[in-house]
Backbone and ligand atoms as CSV (ligand in chain L), in Angstrom:
chain,resi,resn,atom,element,x,y,z
A,1,UNK,N,N,101.468,149.257,59.554
A,1,UNK,CA,C,100.129,149.345,58.941
A,1,UNK,C,C,100.246,149.169,57.427
A,2,UNK,N,N,99.342,148.378,56.846
A,2,UNK,CA,C,99.426,148.116,55.406
A,2,UNK,C,C,98.930,149.318,54.606
A,3,UNK,N,N,99.296,149.351,53.337
A,3,UNK,CA,C,98.895,150.448,52.463
A,3,UNK,C,C,97.365,150.489,52.330
A,4,UNK,N,N,96.753,149.297,52.254
A,4,UNK,CA,C,95.294,149.214,52.156
A,4,UNK,C,C,94.618,149.849,53.362
A,5,UNK,N,N,95.138,149.522,54.537
A,5,UNK,CA,C,94.563,150.086,55.766
A,5,UNK,C,C,94.690,151.610,55.748
A,6,UNK,N,N,95.870,152.087,55.363
A,6,UNK,CA,C,96.097,153.526,55.296
A,6,UNK,C,C,95.114,154.191,54.341
A,7,UNK,N,N,94.922,153.553,53.189
A,7,UNK,CA,C,93.996,154.109,52.189
A,7,UNK,C,C,92.585,154.186,52.754
A,8,UNK,N,N,92.239,153.156,53.546
A,8,UNK,CA,C,90.894,153.104,54.116
A,8,UNK,C,C,90.700,154.247,55.134
A,9,UNK,N,N,91.696,154.428,56.004
A,9,UNK,CA,C,91.607,155.524,56.981
A,9,UNK,C,C,91.577,156.865,56.258
A,10,UNK,N,N,92.361,156.957,55.200
A,10,UNK,CA,C,92.421,158.209,54.447
A,10,UNK,C,C,91.047,158.534,53.863
A,11,UNK,N,N,90.390,157.518,53.300
A,11,UNK,CA,C,89.060,157.723,52.714
A,11,UNK,C,C,88.069,158.186,53.779
A,12,UNK,N,N,88.104,157.516,54.944
A,12,UNK,CA,C,87.198,157.887,56.042
A,12,UNK,C,C,87.457,159.329,56.473
A,13,UNK,N,N,88.737,159.684,56.587
A,13,UNK,CA,C,89.100,161.031,57.043
A,13,UNK,C,C,88.700,162.091,56.007
A,14,UNK,N,N,88.870,161.768,54.727
A,14,UNK,CA,C,88.488,162.723,53.669
A,14,UNK,C,C,86.989,163.011,53.703
A,15,UNK,N,N,86.188,161.946,53.903
A,15,UNK,CA,C,84.737,162.103,53.973
A,15,UNK,C,C,84.379,162.988,55.164
A,16,UNK,N,N,85.006,162.686,56.300
A,16,UNK,CA,C,84.743,163.438,57.518
A,16,UNK,C,C,85.104,164.915,57.343
A,17,UNK,N,N,86.230,165.152,56.696
A,17,UNK,CA,C,86.690,166.520,56.457
A,17,UNK,C,C,85.667,167.271,55.603
A,18,UNK,N,N,85.171,166.629,54.557
A,18,UNK,CA,C,84.186,167.253,53.670
A,18,UNK,C,C,82.905,167.566,54.442
A,19,UNK,N,N,82.510,166.641,55.325
A,19,UNK,CA,C,81.294,166.852,56.136
A,19,UNK,C,C,81.450,168.072,57.032
A,20,UNK,N,N,82.593,168.172,57.703
A,20,UNK,CA,C,82.793,169.294,58.622
A,20,UNK,C,C,82.867,170.598,57.836
A,21,UNK,N,N,83.572,170.578,56.713
A,21,UNK,CA,C,83.653,171.772,55.864
A,21,UNK,C,C,82.251,172.252,55.502
A,22,UNK,N,N,81.407,171.330,55.065
A,22,UNK,CA,C,80.049,171.667,54.644
A,22,UNK,C,C,79.253,172.209,55.822
A,23,UNK,N,N,79.397,171.555,56.969
A,23,UNK,CA,C,78.628,171.953,58.141
A,23,UNK,C,C,79.070,173.323,58.658
A,24,UNK,N,N,80.360,173.623,58.575
A,24,UNK,CA,C,80.850,174.941,59.000
A,24,UNK,C,C,80.327,176.019,58.056
A,25,UNK,N,N,80.257,175.709,56.777
A,25,UNK,CA,C,79.717,176.674,55.805
A,25,UNK,C,C,78.242,176.936,56.050
A,26,UNK,N,N,77.455,175.854,56.246
A,26,UNK,CA,C,76.017,175.994,56.478
A,26,UNK,C,C,75.732,176.839,57.701
A,27,UNK,N,N,76.546,176.664,58.739
A,27,UNK,CA,C,76.285,177.372,59.979
A,27,UNK,C,C,76.377,178.875,59.791
A,28,UNK,N,N,77.278,179.338,58.959
A,28,UNK,CA,C,77.382,180.776,58.673
A,28,UNK,C,C,76.064,181.296,58.119
A,29,UNK,N,N,75.501,180.532,57.182
A,29,UNK,CA,C,74.247,180.967,56.561
A,29,UNK,C,C,73.117,181.012,57.578
A,30,UNK,N,N,73.028,179.993,58.419
A,30,UNK,CA,C,71.979,179.943,59.445
A,30,UNK,C,C,72.096,181.150,60.372
A,31,UNK,N,N,73.299,181.481,60.781
A,31,UNK,CA,C,73.516,182.587,61.708
A,31,UNK,C,C,73.003,183.898,61.117
A,32,UNK,N,N,73.253,184.104,59.850
A,32,UNK,CA,C,72.824,185.349,59.203
A,32,UNK,C,C,71.291,185.427,59.158
A,33,UNK,N,N,70.657,184.315,58.799
A,33,UNK,CA,C,69.205,184.252,58.722
A,33,UNK,C,C,68.551,184.615,60.058
A,34,UNK,N,N,69.052,183.995,61.125
A,34,UNK,CA,C,68.461,184.195,62.451
A,34,UNK,C,C,68.586,185.641,62.893
A,35,UNK,N,N,69.722,186.248,62.592
A,35,UNK,CA,C,69.938,187.630,62.989
A,35,UNK,C,C,68.930,188.536,62.276
A,36,UNK,N,N,68.683,188.276,61.034
A,36,UNK,CA,C,67.758,189.079,60.245
A,36,UNK,C,C,66.335,188.973,60.791
A,37,UNK,N,N,66.006,187.837,61.395
A,37,UNK,CA,C,64.674,187.623,61.943
A,37,UNK,C,C,64.411,188.432,63.208
A,38,UNK,N,N,65.451,188.926,63.845
A,38,UNK,CA,C,65.336,189.709,65.074
A,38,UNK,C,C,64.470,189.013,66.127
A,39,UNK,N,N,64.935,187.836,66.560
A,39,UNK,CA,C,64.248,187.116,67.626
A,39,UNK,C,C,64.602,187.782,68.963
A,40,UNK,N,N,63.853,187.408,69.965
A,40,UNK,CA,C,64.142,187.849,71.332
A,40,UNK,C,C,65.647,187.805,71.614
A,41,UNK,N,N,66.173,188.883,72.154
A,41,UNK,CA,C,67.624,189.029,72.293
A,41,UNK,C,C,68.275,187.961,73.157
A,42,UNK,N,N,67.584,187.593,74.239
A,42,UNK,CA,C,68.141,186.589,75.144
A,42,UNK,C,C,68.282,185.247,74.418
A,43,UNK,N,N,67.219,184.898,73.701
A,43,UNK,CA,C,67.239,183.646,72.957
A,43,UNK,C,C,68.346,183.671,71.912
A,44,UNK,N,N,68.456,184.803,71.273
A,44,UNK,CA,C,69.462,184.967,70.231
A,44,UNK,C,C,70.867,184.795,70.807
A,45,UNK,N,N,71.079,185.392,71.970
A,45,UNK,CA,C,72.390,185.292,72.611
A,45,UNK,C,C,72.686,183.840,72.965
A,46,UNK,N,N,71.666,183.151,73.476
A,46,UNK,CA,C,71.824,181.744,73.835
A,46,UNK,C,C,72.160,180.901,72.625
A,47,UNK,N,N,71.449,181.162,71.541
A,47,UNK,CA,C,71.700,180.399,70.324
A,47,UNK,C,C,73.075,180.686,69.751
A,48,UNK,N,N,73.454,181.951,69.863
A,48,UNK,CA,C,74.772,182.327,69.349
A,48,UNK,C,C,75.865,181.600,70.136
A,49,UNK,N,N,75.666,181.556,71.445
A,49,UNK,CA,C,76.647,180.890,72.304
A,49,UNK,C,C,76.759,179.407,71.948
A,50,UNK,N,N,75.593,178.791,71.751
A,50,UNK,CA,C,75.566,177.380,71.383
A,50,UNK,C,C,76.261,177.179,70.034
A,51,UNK,N,N,75.961,178.065,69.097
A,51,UNK,CA,C,76.546,177.965,67.764
A,51,UNK,C,C,78.063,178.086,67.843
A,52,UNK,N,N,78.532,179.001,68.700
A,52,UNK,CA,C,79.977,179.197,68.848
A,52,UNK,C,C,80.623,177.969,69.469
A,53,UNK,N,N,79.924,177.401,70.474
A,53,UNK,CA,C,80.474,176.193,71.102
A,53,UNK,C,C,80.578,175.063,70.096
A,54,UNK,N,N,79.519,174.867,69.305
A,54,UNK,CA,C,79.548,173.831,68.269
A,54,UNK,C,C,80.646,174.104,67.255
A,55,UNK,N,N,80.763,175.377,66.905
A,55,UNK,CA,C,81.768,175.796,65.937
A,55,UNK,C,C,83.164,175.459,66.449
A,56,UNK,N,N,83.396,175.740,67.728
A,56,UNK,CA,C,84.677,175.419,68.353
A,56,UNK,C,C,84.967,173.941,68.244
A,57,UNK,N,N,83.934,173.146,68.595
A,57,UNK,CA,C,84.114,171.702,68.597
A,57,UNK,C,C,84.417,171.197,67.184
A,58,UNK,N,N,83.662,171.713,66.215
A,58,UNK,CA,C,83.859,171.273,64.837
A,58,UNK,C,C,85.221,171.732,64.314
A,59,UNK,N,N,85.618,172.945,64.714
A,59,UNK,CA,C,86.915,173.455,64.257
A,59,UNK,C,C,88.047,172.603,64.792
A,60,UNK,N,N,87.933,172.200,66.061
A,60,UNK,CA,C,88.962,171.352,66.661
A,60,UNK,C,C,88.994,169.997,65.951
A,61,UNK,N,N,87.801,169.466,65.691
A,61,UNK,CA,C,87.716,168.189,64.993
A,61,UNK,C,C,88.346,168.297,63.612
A,62,UNK,N,N,88.018,169.391,62.918
A,62,UNK,CA,C,88.567,169.592,61.580
A,62,UNK,C,C,90.095,169.658,61.633
A,63,UNK,N,N,90.610,170.326,62.663
A,63,UNK,CA,C,92.056,170.424,62.824
A,63,UNK,C,C,92.671,169.048,63.039
A,64,UNK,N,N,91.999,168.235,63.878
A,64,UNK,CA,C,92.490,166.887,64.148
A,64,UNK,C,C,92.450,166.020,62.895
A,65,UNK,N,N,91.359,166.170,62.123
A,65,UNK,CA,C,91.227,165.381,60.887
A,65,UNK,C,C,92.321,165.775,59.895
A,66,UNK,N,N,92.540,167.093,59.758
A,66,UNK,CA,C,93.595,167.565,58.844
A,66,UNK,C,C,94.965,167.060,59.273
A,67,UNK,N,N,95.204,167.088,60.595
A,67,UNK,CA,C,96.493,166.637,61.117
A,67,UNK,C,C,96.670,165.140,60.849
A,68,UNK,N,N,95.569,164.376,60.989
A,68,UNK,CA,C,95.648,162.936,60.744
A,68,UNK,C,C,95.962,162.665,59.272
A,69,UNK,N,N,95.348,163.433,58.381
A,69,UNK,CA,C,95.629,163.287,56.947
A,69,UNK,C,C,97.096,163.614,56.650
A,70,UNK,N,N,97.605,164.629,57.339
A,70,UNK,CA,C,99.012,164.989,57.164
A,70,UNK,C,C,99.915,163.855,57.651
A,71,UNK,N,N,99.485,163.182,58.733
A,71,UNK,CA,C,100.284,162.064,59.258
A,71,UNK,C,C,100.251,160.874,58.312
A,72,UNK,N,N,99.134,160.709,57.593
A,72,UNK,CA,C,99.092,159.640,56.589
A,72,UNK,C,C,100.129,159.948,55.503
A,73,UNK,N,N,100.196,161.231,55.102
A,73,UNK,CA,C,101.148,161.631,54.065
A,73,UNK,C,C,102.594,161.422,54.523
A,74,UNK,N,N,102.877,161.781,55.771
A,74,UNK,CA,C,104.287,161.697,56.200
A,74,UNK,C,C,104.643,160.351,56.832
A,75,UNK,N,N,103.677,159.437,56.870
A,75,UNK,CA,C,103.980,158.076,57.305
A,75,UNK,C,C,103.939,157.847,58.803
A,76,UNK,N,N,103.519,158.860,59.565
A,76,UNK,CA,C,103.499,158.677,61.022
A,76,UNK,C,C,102.112,158.324,61.545
A,77,UNK,N,N,101.165,158.142,60.640
A,77,UNK,CA,C,99.795,157.834,61.059
A,77,UNK,C,C,99.751,156.520,61.833
A,78,UNK,N,N,98.955,156.512,62.923
A,78,UNK,CA,C,98.786,155.285,63.706
A,78,UNK,C,C,99.769,155.183,64.857
A,79,UNK,N,N,100.689,156.170,64.932
A,79,UNK,CA,C,101.650,156.205,66.027
A,79,UNK,C,C,101.268,157.338,66.972
A,80,UNK,N,N,101.239,157.038,68.258
A,80,UNK,CA,C,100.889,158.041,69.255
A,80,UNK,C,C,101.895,159.193,69.214
A,81,UNK,N,N,101.384,160.433,69.182
A,81,UNK,CA,C,102.262,161.599,69.108
A,81,UNK,C,C,103.028,161.832,70.407
A,82,UNK,N,N,102.524,161.219,71.481
A,82,UNK,CA,C,103.154,161.496,72.768
A,82,UNK,C,C,104.167,160.418,73.163
A,83,UNK,N,N,103.738,159.151,73.138
A,83,UNK,CA,C,104.637,158.082,73.612
A,83,UNK,C,C,105.229,157.271,72.462
A,84,UNK,N,N,104.745,157.539,71.220
A,84,UNK,CA,C,105.241,156.881,70.012
A,84,UNK,C,C,104.975,155.383,69.960
A,85,UNK,N,N,104.049,154.927,70.808
A,85,UNK,CA,C,103.562,153.553,70.695
A,85,UNK,C,C,102.511,153.530,69.583
A,86,UNK,N,N,102.225,152.335,69.085
A,86,UNK,CA,C,101.165,152.231,68.094
A,86,UNK,C,C,99.796,152.435,68.739
A,87,UNK,N,N,98.928,153.167,68.046
A,87,UNK,CA,C,97.551,153.334,68.515
A,87,UNK,C,C,96.787,152.082,68.084
A,88,UNK,N,N,95.969,151.529,68.977
A,88,UNK,CA,C,95.298,150.268,68.666
A,88,UNK,C,C,94.330,150.448,67.502
A,89,UNK,N,N,94.217,149.422,66.627
A,89,UNK,CA,C,93.299,149.499,65.490
A,89,UNK,C,C,91.864,149.762,65.937
A,90,UNK,N,N,91.504,149.220,67.103
A,90,UNK,CA,C,90.154,149.424,67.620
A,90,UNK,C,C,89.886,150.912,67.847
A,91,UNK,N,N,90.874,151.578,68.416
A,91,UNK,CA,C,90.735,153.017,68.669
A,91,UNK,C,C,90.720,153.799,67.355
A,92,UNK,N,N,91.589,153.422,66.432
A,92,UNK,CA,C,91.646,154.132,65.145
A,92,UNK,C,C,90.359,153.938,64.349
A,93,UNK,N,N,89.753,152.758,64.488
A,93,UNK,CA,C,88.490,152.537,63.787
A,93,UNK,C,C,87.387,153.428,64.343
A,94,UNK,N,N,87.412,153.621,65.651
A,94,UNK,CA,C,86.395,154.464,66.292
A,94,UNK,C,C,86.706,155.944,66.069
A,95,UNK,N,N,87.978,156.298,66.192
A,95,UNK,CA,C,88.410,157.701,66.093
A,95,UNK,C,C,89.646,157.772,65.189
A,96,UNK,N,N,89.438,157.767,63.857
A,96,UNK,CA,C,90.596,157.692,62.944
A,96,UNK,C,C,91.534,158.892,63.064
A,97,UNK,N,N,91.024,160.020,63.609
A,97,UNK,CA,C,91.869,161.213,63.724
A,97,UNK,C,C,92.572,161.280,65.079
A,98,UNK,N,N,92.464,160.210,65.882
A,98,UNK,CA,C,93.068,160.217,67.217
A,98,UNK,C,C,94.578,160.423,67.112
A,99,UNK,N,N,95.107,161.488,67.760
A,99,UNK,CA,C,96.552,161.702,67.707
A,99,UNK,C,C,97.313,160.893,68.754
A,100,UNK,N,N,96.571,160.372,69.752
A,100,UNK,CA,C,97.231,159.690,70.864
A,100,UNK,C,C,96.631,158.319,71.096
A,101,UNK,N,N,97.422,157.443,71.689
A,101,UNK,CA,C,96.901,156.173,72.165
A,101,UNK,C,C,95.962,156.479,73.342
A,102,UNK,N,N,95.178,155.507,73.723
A,102,UNK,CA,C,94.153,155.744,74.746
A,102,UNK,C,C,94.771,156.211,76.061
A,103,UNK,N,N,95.932,155.639,76.409
A,103,UNK,CA,C,96.575,156.012,77.683
A,103,UNK,C,C,96.986,157.482,77.685
A,104,UNK,N,N,97.612,157.919,76.586
A,104,UNK,CA,C,98.056,159.311,76.511
A,104,UNK,C,C,96.864,160.259,76.392
A,105,UNK,N,N,95.807,159.820,75.675
A,105,UNK,CA,C,94.621,160.663,75.567
A,105,UNK,C,C,94.044,160.927,76.953
A,106,UNK,N,N,94.007,159.884,77.774
A,106,UNK,CA,C,93.485,160.043,79.130
A,106,UNK,C,C,94.367,160.989,79.941
A,107,UNK,N,N,95.666,160.868,79.755
A,107,UNK,CA,C,96.593,161.767,80.441
A,107,UNK,C,C,96.380,163.205,79.961
A,108,UNK,N,N,96.168,163.387,78.650
A,108,UNK,CA,C,95.925,164.722,78.092
A,108,UNK,C,C,94.621,165.290,78.648
A,109,UNK,N,N,93.599,164.429,78.761
A,109,UNK,CA,C,92.315,164.867,79.312
A,109,UNK,C,C,92.464,165.320,80.759
A,110,UNK,N,N,93.428,164.726,81.454
A,110,UNK,CA,C,93.670,165.121,82.846
A,110,UNK,C,C,94.668,166.281,82.905
A,111,UNK,N,N,95.033,166.832,81.734
A,111,UNK,CA,C,95.971,167.947,81.607
A,111,UNK,C,C,97.339,167.600,82.169
A,112,UNK,N,N,97.743,166.350,81.982
A,112,UNK,CA,C,99.069,165.959,82.452
A,112,UNK,C,C,100.148,166.380,81.461
A,113,UNK,N,N,99.747,166.638,80.246
A,113,UNK,CA,C,100.668,167.277,79.303
A,113,UNK,C,C,99.854,168.154,78.364
A,114,UNK,N,N,100.524,169.038,77.667
A,114,UNK,CA,C,99.855,170.024,76.822
A,114,UNK,C,C,99.809,169.509,75.381
A,115,UNK,N,N,98.645,169.063,74.927
A,115,UNK,CA,C,98.598,168.434,73.611
A,115,UNK,C,C,98.555,169.420,72.440
A,116,UNK,N,N,98.085,170.657,72.679
A,116,UNK,CA,C,97.822,171.563,71.556
A,116,UNK,C,C,99.068,171.835,70.720
A,117,UNK,N,N,100.186,172.027,71.385
A,117,UNK,CA,C,101.405,172.424,70.688
A,117,UNK,C,C,101.793,171.468,69.575
A,118,UNK,N,N,101.825,170.188,69.924
A,118,UNK,CA,C,102.282,169.214,68.942
A,118,UNK,C,C,101.381,169.216,67.713
A,119,UNK,N,N,100.070,169.419,67.940
A,119,UNK,CA,C,99.147,169.472,66.803
A,119,UNK,C,C,99.431,170.698,65.937
A,120,UNK,N,N,99.676,171.831,66.610
A,120,UNK,CA,C,99.983,173.053,65.856
A,120,UNK,C,C,101.250,172.861,65.024
A,121,UNK,N,N,102.237,172.230,65.641
A,121,UNK,CA,C,103.501,171.988,64.926
A,121,UNK,C,C,103.258,171.129,63.697
A,122,UNK,N,N,102.418,170.103,63.903
A,122,UNK,CA,C,102.114,169.204,62.808
A,122,UNK,C,C,101.461,169.955,61.657
A,123,UNK,N,N,100.544,170.846,62.022
A,123,UNK,CA,C,99.830,171.605,60.995
A,123,UNK,C,C,100.796,172.552,60.284
A,124,UNK,N,N,101.704,173.121,61.053
A,124,UNK,CA,C,102.682,174.035,60.465
A,124,UNK,C,C,103.544,173.264,59.452
A,125,UNK,N,N,103.906,172.036,59.822
A,125,UNK,CA,C,104.690,171.191,58.912
A,125,UNK,C,C,103.925,170.866,57.647
A,126,UNK,N,N,102.601,170.638,57.832
A,126,UNK,CA,C,101.779,170.207,56.703
A,126,UNK,C,C,101.544,171.348,55.724
A,127,UNK,N,N,101.584,172.591,56.228
A,127,UNK,CA,C,101.236,173.744,55.382
A,127,UNK,C,C,102.310,174.050,54.349
L,1,ZN,ZN,ZN,100.651,157.239,73.808
């Protein structure tokens, strides 16, 4: 991968990271406001659950984005973490934080291997 391409992915990932950071911060404020309003408890519980689910999703995304930025720094960006084949540019353009090639991602989705560990290790290395 050329330096220009790397810079481009890095810029996209930085923007995405800033967006998620901002959105995670805003959500805290919204949660406090709603609680103060004392809405119907059932509705509140439902909203809280939804907020937590979204929070989980955003947190995972943020972790993936951070890990991808770390891979740009250490030069392993664009290489599948599982099979070490190159991830296709088409996939990286759609999902720049993708840690796996499409084949391995599908295998991970089917729980054929445990993807979380390698990401945690990567983050530990980056810290
Ligand atoms: Zn792979």
